[in-house]
All heavy atoms as TSV, in Angstrom:
chain	resi	resn	atom	element	x	y	z
A	1	MET	N	N	16.468	-19.934	4.080
A	1	MET	CA	C	15.183	-19.755	3.438
A	1	MET	C	C	15.377	-19.918	1.930
A	1	MET	O	O	16.257	-19.276	1.352
A	1	MET	CB	C	14.646	-18.362	3.782
A	1	MET	CG	C	13.381	-18.027	3.072
A	1	MET	SD	S	12.670	-16.363	3.365
A	1	MET	CE	C	13.342	-15.818	4.866
A	2	PRO	N	N	14.552	-20.714	1.294
A	2	PRO	CA	C	14.659	-20.869	-0.164
A	2	PRO	C	C	14.396	-19.537	-0.877
A	2	PRO	O	O	13.570	-18.742	-0.438
A	2	PRO	CB	C	13.566	-21.878	-0.500
A	2	PRO	CG	C	13.229	-22.547	0.775
A	2	PRO	CD	C	13.548	-21.586	1.868
A	3	SER	N	N	15.107	-19.295	-1.934
A	3	SER	CA	C	14.959	-18.022	-2.637
A	3	SER	C	C	13.576	-17.835	-3.231
A	3	SER	O	O	13.150	-16.713	-3.465
A	3	SER	CB	C	16.016	-17.909	-3.732
A	3	SER	OG	O	15.836	-18.949	-4.674
A	4	SER	N	N	12.844	-18.895	-3.455
A	4	SER	CA	C	11.517	-18.782	-4.060
A	4	SER	C	C	10.509	-18.131	-3.130
A	4	SER	O	O	9.502	-17.606	-3.582
A	4	SER	CB	C	11.010	-20.155	-4.492
A	4	SER	OG	O	10.883	-21.001	-3.369
A	5	THR	N	N	10.746	-18.127	-1.823
A	5	THR	CA	C	9.803	-17.508	-0.891
A	5	THR	C	C	10.231	-16.117	-0.464
A	5	THR	O	O	9.492	-15.430	0.234
A	5	THR	CB	C	9.624	-18.377	0.374
A	5	THR	OG1	O	10.870	-18.455	1.050
A	5	THR	CG2	C	9.098	-19.744	0.029
A	6	ALA	N	N	11.410	-15.671	-0.882
A	6	ALA	CA	C	11.929	-14.379	-0.440
A	6	ALA	C	C	11.035	-13.219	-0.867
A	6	ALA	O	O	10.772	-12.309	-0.070
A	6	ALA	CB	C	13.348	-14.175	-0.957
A	7	SER	N	N	10.544	-13.232	-2.088
A	7	SER	CA	C	9.707	-12.117	-2.549
A	7	SER	C	C	8.381	-12.074	-1.799
A	7	SER	O	O	7.876	-10.996	-1.475
A	7	SER	CB	C	9.473	-12.204	-4.054
A	7	SER	OG	O	8.829	-13.408	-4.383
A	8	VAL	N	N	7.833	-13.235	-1.490
A	8	VAL	CA	C	6.589	-13.293	-0.723
A	8	VAL	C	C	6.822	-12.779	0.696
A	8	VAL	O	O	6.016	-12.025	1.239
A	8	VAL	CB	C	6.019	-14.733	-0.704
A	8	VAL	CG1	C	4.796	-14.817	0.189
A	8	VAL	CG2	C	5.691	-15.188	-2.114
A	9	GLU	N	N	7.934	-13.177	1.287
A	9	GLU	CA	C	8.275	-12.710	2.635
A	9	GLU	C	C	8.429	-11.191	2.661
A	9	GLU	O	O	8.007	-10.533	3.613
A	9	GLU	CB	C	9.559	-13.378	3.129
A	9	GLU	CG	C	9.419	-14.863	3.370
A	9	GLU	CD	C	8.500	-15.181	4.538
A	9	GLU	OE1	O	8.417	-14.368	5.490
A	9	GLU	OE2	O	7.858	-16.242	4.497
A	10	ARG	N	N	9.032	-10.632	1.614
A	10	ARG	CA	C	9.183	-9.170	1.543
A	10	ARG	C	C	7.827	-8.484	1.466
A	10	ARG	O	O	7.609	-7.449	2.088
A	10	ARG	CB	C	10.049	-8.778	0.350
A	10	ARG	CG	C	11.524	-8.975	0.586
A	10	ARG	CD	C	12.364	-8.301	-0.494
A	10	ARG	NE	N	12.209	-8.939	-1.799
A	10	ARG	CZ	C	12.942	-9.969	-2.215
A	10	ARG	NH1	N	13.868	-10.472	-1.442
A	10	ARG	NH2	N	12.742	-10.482	-3.410
A	11	LEU	N	N	6.889	-9.064	0.705
A	11	LEU	CA	C	5.555	-8.473	0.614
A	11	LEU	C	C	4.818	-8.539	1.948
A	11	LEU	O	O	4.153	-7.582	2.343
A	11	LEU	CB	C	4.738	-9.170	-0.478
A	11	LEU	CG	C	5.128	-8.834	-1.906
A	11	LEU	CD1	C	4.335	-9.683	-2.885
A	11	LEU	CD2	C	4.928	-7.366	-2.189
A	12	PHE	N	N	4.925	-9.656	2.658
A	12	PHE	CA	C	4.292	-9.743	3.969
A	12	PHE	C	C	4.913	-8.746	4.941
A	12	PHE	O	O	4.222	-8.124	5.742
A	12	PHE	CB	C	4.383	-11.163	4.531
A	12	PHE	CG	C	3.288	-12.058	4.065
A	12	PHE	CD1	C	3.557	-13.083	3.166
A	12	PHE	CD2	C	1.991	-11.886	4.505
A	12	PHE	CE1	C	2.543	-13.913	2.718
A	12	PHE	CE2	C	0.966	-12.712	4.062
A	12	PHE	CZ	C	1.248	-13.728	3.171
A	13	SER	N	N	6.211	-8.574	4.874
A	13	SER	CA	C	6.887	-7.607	5.723
A	13	SER	C	C	6.411	-6.192	5.419
A	13	SER	O	O	6.128	-5.404	6.329
A	13	SER	CB	C	8.399	-7.713	5.532
A	13	SER	OG	O	9.059	-6.778	6.326
A	14	LEU	N	N	6.297	-5.856	4.149
A	14	LEU	CA	C	5.803	-4.552	3.736
A	14	LEU	C	C	4.380	-4.347	4.224
A	14	LEU	O	O	4.036	-3.291	4.766
A	14	LEU	CB	C	5.879	-4.417	2.212
A	14	LEU	CG	C	5.291	-3.145	1.607
A	14	LEU	CD1	C	5.994	-1.901	2.137
A	14	LEU	CD2	C	5.384	-3.209	0.092
A	15	MET	N	N	3.539	-5.358	4.063
A	15	MET	CA	C	2.147	-5.258	4.506
A	15	MET	C	C	2.083	-5.029	6.020
A	15	MET	O	O	1.307	-4.203	6.499
A	15	MET	CB	C	1.374	-6.515	4.135
A	15	MET	CG	C	-0.103	-6.424	4.460
A	15	MET	SD	S	-1.029	-7.872	3.949
A	15	MET	CE	C	-0.324	-9.134	4.978
A	16	ASN	N	N	2.904	-5.731	6.771
A	16	ASN	CA	C	2.925	-5.549	8.221
A	16	ASN	C	C	3.405	-4.165	8.618
A	16	ASN	O	O	2.957	-3.615	9.621
A	16	ASN	CB	C	3.787	-6.623	8.884
A	16	ASN	CG	C	3.120	-7.969	8.868
A	16	ASN	OD1	O	1.901	-8.076	8.840
A	16	ASN	ND2	N	3.919	-9.019	8.880
A	17	ASN	N	N	4.302	-3.590	7.839
A	17	ASN	CA	C	4.756	-2.225	8.116
A	17	ASN	C	C	3.667	-1.197	7.810
A	17	ASN	O	O	3.598	-0.158	8.457
A	17	ASN	CB	C	6.008	-1.891	7.314
A	17	ASN	CG	C	7.225	-2.612	7.824
A	17	ASN	OD1	O	7.291	-3.003	8.985
A	17	ASN	ND2	N	8.200	-2.794	6.951
A	18	LEU	N	N	2.830	-1.476	6.836
A	18	LEU	CA	C	1.759	-0.557	6.471
A	18	LEU	C	C	0.535	-0.705	7.365
A	18	LEU	O	O	-0.116	0.284	7.696
A	18	LEU	CB	C	1.352	-0.777	5.006
A	18	LEU	CG	C	2.382	-0.387	3.969
A	18	LEU	CD1	C	1.944	-0.851	2.583
A	18	LEU	CD2	C	2.618	1.113	3.976
A	19	CYS	N	N	0.208	-1.915	7.742
A	19	CYS	CA	C	-0.971	-2.188	8.581
A	19	CYS	C	C	-0.553	-2.193	10.049
A	19	CYS	O	O	-0.257	-3.234	10.606
A	19	CYS	CB	C	-1.587	-3.537	8.223
A	19	CYS	SG	S	-2.862	-3.423	7.025
A	20	THR	N	N	-0.556	-1.033	10.639
A	20	THR	CA	C	-0.202	-0.921	12.051
A	20	THR	C	C	-1.482	-0.771	12.867
A	20	THR	O	O	-2.581	-0.716	12.309
A	20	THR	CB	C	0.705	0.301	12.279
A	20	THR	OG1	O	-0.037	1.483	11.964
A	20	THR	CG2	C	1.961	0.234	11.420
A	21	THR	N	N	-1.348	-0.657	14.175
A	21	THR	CA	C	-2.539	-0.461	15.014
A	21	THR	C	C	-3.215	0.862	14.704
A	21	THR	O	O	-4.427	0.985	14.863
A	21	THR	CB	C	-2.164	-0.514	16.511
A	21	THR	OG1	O	-1.123	0.428	16.766
A	21	THR	CG2	C	-1.695	-1.898	16.907
A	22	ASN	N	N	-2.445	1.852	14.233
A	22	ASN	CA	C	-3.042	3.138	13.854
A	22	ASN	C	C	-3.677	3.107	12.472
A	22	ASN	O	O	-4.456	3.982	12.128
A	22	ASN	CB	C	-1.986	4.245	13.885
A	22	ASN	CG	C	-1.525	4.549	15.277
A	22	ASN	OD1	O	-2.262	4.362	16.240
A	22	ASN	ND2	N	-0.306	5.005	15.409
A	23	ARG	N	N	-3.331	2.129	11.680
A	23	ARG	CA	C	-3.858	2.019	10.314
A	23	ARG	C	C	-4.613	0.707	10.138
A	23	ARG	O	O	-4.489	0.046	9.126
A	23	ARG	CB	C	-2.712	2.062	9.304
A	23	ARG	CG	C	-1.954	3.340	9.291
A	23	ARG	CD	C	-0.900	3.253	8.227
A	23	ARG	NE	N	0.038	4.340	8.347
A	23	ARG	CZ	C	1.228	4.341	7.816
A	23	ARG	NH1	N	1.657	3.310	7.136
A	23	ARG	NH2	N	2.024	5.370	7.965
A	24	ASN	N	N	-5.418	0.349	11.098
A	24	ASN	CA	C	-6.085	-0.946	11.044
A	24	ASN	C	C	-7.395	-0.925	10.272
A	24	ASN	O	O	-8.054	-1.952	10.157
A	24	ASN	CB	C	-6.308	-1.496	12.451
A	24	ASN	CG	C	-7.200	-0.611	13.276
A	24	ASN	OD1	O	-7.619	0.452	12.837
A	24	ASN	ND2	N	-7.475	-1.039	14.490
A	25	ARG	N	N	-7.792	0.209	9.742
A	25	ARG	CA	C	-9.055	0.289	8.995
A	25	ARG	C	C	-8.854	0.506	7.506
A	25	ARG	O	O	-9.747	0.961	6.814
A	25	ARG	CB	C	-9.904	1.420	9.556
A	25	ARG	CG	C	-10.351	1.159	10.969
A	25	ARG	CD	C	-11.244	2.235	11.453
A	25	ARG	NE	N	-11.623	1.951	12.828
A	25	ARG	CZ	C	-12.517	2.616	13.493
A	25	ARG	NH1	N	-13.127	3.627	12.925
A	25	ARG	NH2	N	-12.810	2.297	14.724
A	26	LEU	N	N	-7.704	0.187	7.012
A	26	LEU	CA	C	-7.441	0.351	5.591
A	26	LEU	C	C	-8.247	-0.659	4.790
A	26	LEU	O	O	-8.300	-1.834	5.138
A	26	LEU	CB	C	-5.954	0.143	5.290
A	26	LEU	CG	C	-4.970	1.130	5.910
A	26	LEU	CD1	C	-3.545	0.709	5.584
A	26	LEU	CD2	C	-5.240	2.524	5.417
A	27	SER	N	N	-8.861	-0.184	3.712
A	27	SER	CA	C	-9.579	-1.106	2.840
A	27	SER	C	C	-8.569	-1.923	2.036
A	27	SER	O	O	-7.386	-1.580	1.952
A	27	SER	CB	C	-10.492	-0.335	1.888
A	27	SER	OG	O	-9.726	0.367	0.930
A	28	GLN	N	N	-9.040	-2.987	1.447
A	28	GLN	CA	C	-8.168	-3.832	0.622
A	28	GLN	C	C	-7.605	-3.034	-0.545
A	28	GLN	O	O	-6.426	-3.167	-0.883
A	28	GLN	CB	C	-8.944	-5.053	0.121
A	28	GLN	CG	C	-8.096	-6.009	-0.677
A	28	GLN	CD	C	-7.011	-6.659	0.169
A	28	GLN	OE1	O	-7.276	-7.050	1.290
A	28	GLN	NE2	N	-5.821	-6.775	-0.366
A	29	ASP	N	N	-8.432	-2.179	-1.156
A	29	ASP	CA	C	-7.968	-1.364	-2.291
A	29	ASP	C	C	-6.862	-0.404	-1.866
A	29	ASP	O	O	-5.861	-0.244	-2.564
A	29	ASP	CB	C	-9.124	-0.557	-2.891
A	29	ASP	CG	C	-10.089	-1.411	-3.671
A	29	ASP	OD1	O	-9.714	-2.534	-4.075
A	29	ASP	OD2	O	-11.233	-0.964	-3.889
A	30	THR	N	N	-7.039	0.239	-0.716
A	30	THR	CA	C	-6.049	1.189	-0.237
A	30	THR	C	C	-4.747	0.479	0.110
A	30	THR	O	O	-3.660	0.951	-0.234
A	30	THR	CB	C	-6.572	1.959	0.986
A	30	THR	OG1	O	-7.781	2.636	0.623
A	30	THR	CG2	C	-5.560	2.974	1.477
A	31	LEU	N	N	-4.844	-0.654	0.784
A	31	LEU	CA	C	-3.645	-1.403	1.147
A	31	LEU	C	C	-2.897	-1.868	-0.104
A	31	LEU	O	O	-1.673	-1.751	-0.188
A	31	LEU	CB	C	-4.005	-2.600	2.028
A	31	LEU	CG	C	-2.840	-3.424	2.536
A	31	LEU	CD1	C	-1.865	-2.575	3.341
A	31	LEU	CD2	C	-3.345	-4.586	3.373
A	32	THR	N	N	-3.626	-2.346	-1.082
A	32	THR	CA	C	-3.010	-2.768	-2.338
A	32	THR	C	C	-2.315	-1.600	-3.023
A	32	THR	O	O	-1.187	-1.727	-3.511
A	32	THR	CB	C	-4.062	-3.391	-3.276
A	32	THR	OG1	O	-4.662	-4.503	-2.612
A	32	THR	CG2	C	-3.458	-3.829	-4.589
A	33	ALA	N	N	-2.973	-0.439	-3.050
A	33	ALA	CA	C	-2.388	0.750	-3.676
A	33	ALA	C	C	-1.125	1.185	-2.941
A	33	ALA	O	O	-0.112	1.511	-3.570
A	33	ALA	CB	C	-3.411	1.885	-3.694
A	34	LEU	N	N	-1.153	1.183	-1.607
A	34	LEU	CA	C	0.027	1.551	-0.833
A	34	LEU	C	C	1.179	0.583	-1.069
A	34	LEU	O	O	2.335	1.005	-1.221
A	34	LEU	CB	C	-0.307	1.575	0.660
A	34	LEU	CG	C	-1.047	2.798	1.163
A	34	LEU	CD1	C	-1.493	2.576	2.606
A	34	LEU	CD2	C	-0.164	4.026	1.063
A	35	MET	N	N	0.865	-0.702	-1.115
A	35	MET	CA	C	1.908	-1.688	-1.344
A	35	MET	C	C	2.530	-1.506	-2.726
A	35	MET	O	O	3.738	-1.606	-2.894
A	35	MET	CB	C	1.361	-3.100	-1.169
A	35	MET	CG	C	1.050	-3.430	0.275
A	35	MET	SD	S	0.383	-5.067	0.523
A	35	MET	CE	C	1.816	-6.077	0.173
A	36	MET	N	N	1.699	-1.202	-3.709
A	36	MET	CA	C	2.202	-0.988	-5.060
A	36	MET	C	C	3.102	0.244	-5.103
A	36	MET	O	O	4.174	0.221	-5.709
A	36	MET	CB	C	1.046	-0.826	-6.048
A	36	MET	CG	C	1.488	-0.755	-7.491
A	36	MET	SD	S	0.126	-0.573	-8.641
A	36	MET	CE	C	-0.669	-2.155	-8.472
A	37	LEU	N	N	2.681	1.321	-4.423
A	37	LEU	CA	C	3.502	2.529	-4.385
A	37	LEU	C	C	4.836	2.271	-3.698
A	37	LEU	O	O	5.890	2.705	-4.174
A	37	LEU	CB	C	2.767	3.646	-3.639
A	37	LEU	CG	C	1.738	4.421	-4.422
A	37	LEU	CD1	C	0.985	5.362	-3.496
A	37	LEU	CD2	C	2.386	5.185	-5.551
A	38	CYS	N	N	4.791	1.577	-2.572
A	38	CYS	CA	C	6.027	1.300	-1.829
A	38	CYS	C	C	6.949	0.353	-2.590
A	38	CYS	O	O	8.162	0.519	-2.576
A	38	CYS	CB	C	5.697	0.697	-0.464
A	38	CYS	SG	S	4.946	1.861	0.667
A	39	ARG	N	N	6.372	-0.614	-3.228
A	39	ARG	CA	C	7.188	-1.630	-3.910
A	39	ARG	C	C	7.743	-1.131	-5.237
A	39	ARG	O	O	8.915	-1.325	-5.550
A	39	ARG	CB	C	6.355	-2.883	-4.136
A	39	ARG	CG	C	7.152	-4.017	-4.710
A	39	ARG	CD	C	6.391	-5.308	-4.640
A	39	ARG	NE	N	7.201	-6.362	-5.222
A	39	ARG	CZ	C	6.817	-7.103	-6.238
A	39	ARG	NH1	N	5.626	-6.949	-6.746
A	39	ARG	NH2	N	7.605	-8.025	-6.723
A	40	GLU	N	N	6.896	-0.482	-6.021
A	40	GLU	CA	C	7.294	-0.071	-7.371
A	40	GLU	C	C	7.867	1.336	-7.419
A	40	GLU	O	O	8.691	1.630	-8.274
A	40	GLU	CB	C	6.103	-0.148	-8.328
A	40	GLU	CG	C	5.444	-1.512	-8.419
A	40	GLU	CD	C	6.365	-2.574	-8.978
A	40	GLU	OE1	O	7.252	-2.231	-9.779
A	40	GLU	OE2	O	6.210	-3.740	-8.610
A	41	GLY	N	N	7.407	2.209	-6.546
A	41	GLY	CA	C	7.821	3.607	-6.605
A	41	GLY	C	C	7.039	4.341	-7.670
A	41	GLY	O	O	6.571	3.749	-8.637
A	42	CYS	N	N	6.877	5.621	-7.495
A	42	CYS	CA	C	6.071	6.421	-8.429
A	42	CYS	C	C	6.623	6.401	-9.850
A	42	CYS	O	O	5.869	6.417	-10.808
A	42	CYS	CB	C	5.972	7.857	-7.937
A	42	CYS	SG	S	5.014	8.025	-6.432
A	43	GLN	N	N	7.937	6.384	-9.997
A	43	GLN	CA	C	8.535	6.445	-11.327
A	43	GLN	C	C	8.277	5.173	-12.125
A	43	GLN	O	O	8.271	5.199	-13.352
A	43	GLN	CB	C	10.047	6.681	-11.242
A	43	GLN	CG	C	10.434	8.016	-10.667
A	43	GLN	CD	C	10.389	8.035	-9.143
A	43	GLN	OE1	O	10.313	6.997	-8.513
A	43	GLN	NE2	N	10.416	9.217	-8.568
A	44	GLN	N	N	8.079	4.049	-11.470
A	44	GLN	CA	C	7.903	2.769	-12.155
A	44	GLN	C	C	6.459	2.503	-12.573
A	44	GLN	O	O	6.199	1.595	-13.343
A	44	GLN	CB	C	8.381	1.622	-11.256
A	44	GLN	CG	C	9.833	1.722	-10.855
A	44	GLN	CD	C	10.765	1.635	-12.055
A	44	GLN	OE1	O	10.521	0.892	-12.999
A	44	GLN	NE2	N	11.830	2.408	-12.021
A	45	LEU	N	N	5.515	3.286	-12.036
A	45	LEU	CA	C	4.104	3.051	-12.337
A	45	LEU	C	C	3.708	3.759	-13.619
A	45	LEU	O	O	4.180	4.849	-13.920
A	45	LEU	CB	C	3.226	3.556	-11.184
A	45	LEU	CG	C	3.431	2.872	-9.835
A	45	LEU	CD1	C	2.600	3.572	-8.774
A	45	LEU	CD2	C	3.081	1.405	-9.906
A	46	SER	N	N	2.791	3.138	-14.348
A	46	SER	CA	C	2.267	3.783	-15.556
A	46	SER	C	C	1.299	4.892	-15.141
A	46	SER	O	O	0.856	4.959	-13.993
A	46	SER	CB	C	1.541	2.763	-16.432
A	46	SER	OG	O	0.341	2.350	-15.806
A	47	ASP	N	N	0.961	5.754	-16.088
A	47	ASP	CA	C	0.009	6.827	-15.805
A	47	ASP	C	C	-1.342	6.264	-15.396
A	47	ASP	O	O	-2.007	6.815	-14.518
A	47	ASP	CB	C	-0.148	7.736	-17.022
A	47	ASP	CG	C	1.089	8.589	-17.262
A	47	ASP	OD1	O	1.896	8.747	-16.321
A	47	ASP	OD2	O	1.240	9.098	-18.388
A	48	ASP	N	N	-1.755	5.166	-16.017
A	48	ASP	CA	C	-3.033	4.539	-15.665
A	48	ASP	C	C	-3.018	4.012	-14.232
A	48	ASP	O	O	-3.979	4.185	-13.491
A	48	ASP	CB	C	-3.362	3.395	-16.624
A	48	ASP	CG	C	-3.709	3.887	-18.013
A	48	ASP	OD1	O	-4.082	5.069	-18.165
A	48	ASP	OD2	O	-3.627	3.073	-18.952
A	49	GLN	N	N	-1.912	3.367	-13.849
A	49	GLN	CA	C	-1.805	2.849	-12.487
A	49	GLN	C	C	-1.806	3.985	-11.471
A	49	GLN	O	O	-2.465	3.910	-10.440
A	49	GLN	CB	C	-0.536	2.013	-12.326
A	49	GLN	CG	C	-0.579	0.698	-13.052
A	49	GLN	CD	C	0.770	0.009	-13.026
A	49	GLN	OE1	O	1.812	0.635	-13.217
A	49	GLN	NE2	N	0.754	-1.296	-12.783
A	50	THR	N	N	-1.080	5.049	-11.766
A	50	THR	CA	C	-1.029	6.196	-10.867
A	50	THR	C	C	-2.406	6.828	-10.730
A	50	THR	O	O	-2.834	7.158	-9.617
A	50	THR	CB	C	-0.009	7.234	-11.374
A	50	THR	OG1	O	1.261	6.599	-11.514
A	50	THR	CG2	C	0.118	8.399	-10.420
A	51	SER	N	N	-3.121	6.988	-11.828
A	51	SER	CA	C	-4.465	7.568	-11.790
A	51	SER	C	C	-5.412	6.695	-10.964
A	51	SER	O	O	-6.223	7.212	-10.192
A	51	SER	CB	C	-5.026	7.723	-13.203
A	51	SER	OG	O	-4.245	8.630	-13.925
A	52	LYS	N	N	-5.302	5.390	-11.112
A	52	LYS	CA	C	-6.152	4.474	-10.351
A	52	LYS	C	C	-5.877	4.609	-8.851
A	52	LYS	O	O	-6.812	4.644	-8.044
A	52	LYS	CB	C	-5.907	3.045	-10.806
A	52	LYS	CG	C	-6.796	2.033	-10.122
A	52	LYS	CD	C	-6.539	0.631	-10.646
A	52	LYS	CE	C	-7.401	-0.360	-9.875
A	52	LYS	NZ	N	-7.165	-1.732	-10.273
A	53	ILE	N	N	-4.613	4.712	-8.476
A	53	ILE	CA	C	-4.257	4.854	-7.069
A	53	ILE	C	C	-4.787	6.172	-6.506
A	53	ILE	O	O	-5.338	6.219	-5.403
A	53	ILE	CB	C	-2.730	4.740	-6.885
A	53	ILE	CG1	C	-2.302	3.294	-7.141
A	53	ILE	CG2	C	-2.298	5.198	-5.498
A	53	ILE	CD1	C	-0.805	3.088	-7.224
A	54	VAL	N	N	-4.663	7.245	-7.263
A	54	VAL	CA	C	-5.180	8.538	-6.822
A	54	VAL	C	C	-6.691	8.454	-6.619
A	54	VAL	O	O	-7.227	8.970	-5.624
A	54	VAL	CB	C	-4.811	9.650	-7.828
A	54	VAL	CG1	C	-5.564	10.928	-7.537
A	54	VAL	CG2	C	-3.313	9.898	-7.813
A	55	GLU	N	N	-7.398	7.817	-7.514
A	55	GLU	CA	C	-8.852	7.667	-7.371
A	55	GLU	C	C	-9.218	6.845	-6.136
A	55	GLU	O	O	-10.197	7.132	-5.464
A	55	GLU	CB	C	-9.452	7.036	-8.632
A	55	GLU	CG	C	-9.443	7.953	-9.831
A	55	GLU	CD	C	-10.132	9.278	-9.573
A	55	GLU	OE1	O	-11.241	9.290	-8.996
A	55	GLU	OE2	O	-9.544	10.311	-9.945
A	56	ILE	N	N	-8.436	5.822	-5.840
A	56	ILE	CA	C	-8.682	5.016	-4.637
A	56	ILE	C	C	-8.564	5.890	-3.399
A	56	ILE	O	O	-9.402	5.842	-2.498
A	56	ILE	CB	C	-7.706	3.816	-4.563
A	56	ILE	CG1	C	-8.078	2.782	-5.617
A	56	ILE	CG2	C	-7.721	3.186	-3.167
A	56	ILE	CD1	C	-7.034	1.692	-5.804
A	57	PHE	N	N	-7.524	6.726	-3.337
A	57	PHE	CA	C	-7.342	7.594	-2.180
A	57	PHE	C	C	-8.441	8.649	-2.087
A	57	PHE	O	O	-8.882	8.986	-0.997
A	57	PHE	CB	C	-5.964	8.239	-2.193
A	57	PHE	CG	C	-4.877	7.316	-1.741
A	57	PHE	CD1	C	-3.995	6.774	-2.651
A	57	PHE	CD2	C	-4.751	6.969	-0.415
A	57	PHE	CE1	C	-2.996	5.909	-2.245
A	57	PHE	CE2	C	-3.755	6.103	0.006
A	57	PHE	CZ	C	-2.882	5.569	-0.916
A	58	LYS	N	N	-8.888	9.167	-3.216
A	58	LYS	CA	C	-9.993	10.131	-3.201
A	58	LYS	C	C	-11.275	9.483	-2.696
A	58	LYS	O	O	-12.026	10.088	-1.933
A	58	LYS	CB	C	-10.227	10.688	-4.606
A	58	LYS	CG	C	-9.222	11.706	-5.038
A	58	LYS	CD	C	-9.592	12.202	-6.428
A	58	LYS	CE	C	-8.623	13.201	-6.952
A	58	LYS	NZ	N	-8.974	13.639	-8.318
A	59	LYS	N	N	-11.522	8.266	-3.126
A	59	LYS	CA	C	-12.747	7.549	-2.764
A	59	LYS	C	C	-12.783	7.217	-1.275
A	59	LYS	O	O	-13.831	7.272	-0.643
A	59	LYS	CB	C	-12.845	6.271	-3.592
A	59	LYS	CG	C	-14.086	5.440	-3.311
A	59	LYS	CD	C	-14.073	4.166	-4.126
A	59	LYS	CE	C	-13.115	3.204	-3.467
A	59	LYS	NZ	N	-13.125	1.863	-4.001
A	60	ASN	N	N	-11.651	6.885	-0.714
A	60	ASN	CA	C	-11.581	6.421	0.673
A	60	ASN	C	C	-11.205	7.548	1.619
A	60	ASN	O	O	-10.248	7.455	2.373
A	60	ASN	CB	C	-10.590	5.268	0.789
A	60	ASN	CG	C	-11.052	4.062	0.010
A	60	ASN	OD1	O	-12.234	3.773	-0.043
A	60	ASN	ND2	N	-10.117	3.367	-0.599
A	61	GLU	N	N	-11.998	8.606	1.612
A	61	GLU	CA	C	-11.724	9.779	2.440
A	61	GLU	C	C	-11.667	9.431	3.922
A	61	GLU	O	O	-10.877	9.981	4.672
A	61	GLU	CB	C	-12.789	10.840	2.195
A	61	GLU	CG	C	-12.534	12.124	2.920
A	61	GLU	CD	C	-13.533	13.187	2.554
A	61	GLU	OE1	O	-14.101	13.129	1.446
A	61	GLU	OE2	O	-13.743	14.078	3.374
A	62	ARG	N	N	-12.466	8.495	4.357
A	62	ARG	CA	C	-12.527	8.111	5.766
A	62	ARG	C	C	-11.195	7.544	6.250
A	62	ARG	O	O	-10.866	7.634	7.426
A	62	ARG	CB	C	-13.661	7.115	5.921
A	62	ARG	CG	C	-13.499	6.030	6.912
A	62	ARG	CD	C	-14.686	5.092	6.901
A	62	ARG	NE	N	-14.435	3.864	6.207
A	62	ARG	CZ	C	-13.713	2.872	6.718
A	62	ARG	NH1	N	-13.165	2.975	7.883
A	62	ARG	NH2	N	-13.545	1.768	6.038
A	63	GLU	N	N	-10.404	6.998	5.349
A	63	GLU	CA	C	-9.141	6.377	5.734
A	63	GLU	C	C	-7.983	7.366	5.778
A	63	GLU	O	O	-6.910	7.035	6.241
A	63	GLU	CB	C	-8.786	5.263	4.749
A	63	GLU	CG	C	-9.766	4.134	4.761
A	63	GLU	CD	C	-9.450	3.098	3.705
A	63	GLU	OE1	O	-8.559	3.334	2.881
A	63	GLU	OE2	O	-10.092	2.050	3.717
A	64	ARG	N	N	-8.191	8.575	5.317
A	64	ARG	CA	C	-7.083	9.524	5.214
A	64	ARG	C	C	-6.424	9.802	6.554
A	64	ARG	O	O	-5.224	10.010	6.619
A	64	ARG	CB	C	-7.551	10.831	4.596
A	64	ARG	CG	C	-7.824	10.696	3.133
A	64	ARG	CD	C	-8.167	12.014	2.528
A	64	ARG	NE	N	-8.660	11.794	1.189
A	64	ARG	CZ	C	-9.374	12.649	0.522
A	64	ARG	NH1	N	-9.681	13.806	1.064
A	64	ARG	NH2	N	-9.796	12.373	-0.680
A	65	HIS	N	N	-7.191	9.807	7.612
A	65	HIS	CA	C	-6.604	10.083	8.918
A	65	HIS	C	C	-5.585	9.017	9.325
A	65	HIS	O	O	-4.738	9.259	10.173
A	65	HIS	CB	C	-7.690	10.200	9.988
A	65	HIS	CG	C	-8.288	8.886	10.374
A	65	HIS	ND1	N	-9.261	8.282	9.616
A	65	HIS	CD2	C	-8.031	8.082	11.425
A	65	HIS	CE1	C	-9.585	7.130	10.203
A	65	HIS	NE2	N	-8.858	6.987	11.291
A	66	CYS	N	N	-5.630	7.848	8.718
A	66	CYS	CA	C	-4.701	6.768	9.051
A	66	CYS	C	C	-3.270	7.092	8.652
A	66	CYS	O	O	-2.338	6.482	9.164
A	66	CYS	CB	C	-5.120	5.470	8.363
A	66	CYS	SG	S	-6.689	4.831	8.908
A	67	PHE	N	N	-3.080	8.046	7.762
A	67	PHE	CA	C	-1.749	8.332	7.266
A	67	PHE	C	C	-1.056	9.419	8.051
A	67	PHE	O	O	0.078	9.774	7.777
A	67	PHE	CB	C	-1.800	8.678	5.777
A	67	PHE	CG	C	-2.400	7.578	4.979
A	67	PHE	CD1	C	-3.684	7.666	4.492
A	67	PHE	CD2	C	-1.701	6.403	4.776
A	67	PHE	CE1	C	-4.252	6.632	3.776
A	67	PHE	CE2	C	-2.259	5.356	4.066
A	67	PHE	CZ	C	-3.537	5.478	3.574
A	68	ILE	N	N	-1.745	9.992	9.027
A	68	ILE	CA	C	-1.157	11.017	9.875
A	68	ILE	C	C	-0.443	10.328	11.024
A	68	ILE	O	O	-1.025	9.554	11.755
A	68	ILE	CB	C	-2.234	11.991	10.399
A	68	ILE	CG1	C	-2.940	12.665	9.222
A	68	ILE	CG2	C	-1.616	13.005	11.345
A	68	ILE	CD1	C	-4.139	13.474	9.621
A	69	ARG	N	N	0.818	10.617	11.167
A	69	ARG	CA	C	1.603	9.973	12.224
A	69	ARG	C	C	1.436	10.713	13.535
A	69	ARG	O	O	1.283	11.914	13.562
A	69	ARG	CB	C	3.081	9.914	11.846
A	69	ARG	CG	C	3.285	9.024	10.667
A	69	ARG	CD	C	4.725	8.776	10.453
A	69	ARG	NE	N	4.825	7.886	9.298
A	69	ARG	CZ	C	5.636	6.866	9.264
A	69	ARG	NH1	N	6.404	6.598	10.267
A	69	ARG	NH2	N	5.685	6.105	8.201
A	70	ASP	N	N	1.509	9.947	14.624
A	70	ASP	CA	C	1.413	10.559	15.972
A	70	ASP	C	C	2.670	11.311	16.307
A	70	ASP	O	O	3.744	11.009	15.946
A	70	ASP	CB	C	1.189	9.469	17.026
A	70	ASP	CG	C	-0.169	8.790	16.816
A	70	ASP	OD1	O	-1.031	9.409	16.205
A	70	ASP	OD2	O	-0.311	7.650	17.276
């Protein structure tokens, strides 16, 4: 595999790990926020980015049940 596609492949793999059959109702904003958290980690995010992610999770209350594992 050419090295230029490796980062894209990693993102698709991460997205597939986050979007499971139990988490199939995630909004685009929530999925983006989760991917950013998983990829960058909390320590790498700025305060503004962290605040934005927290607001996304607060706004999408209906999706919260998706994060509870069976």
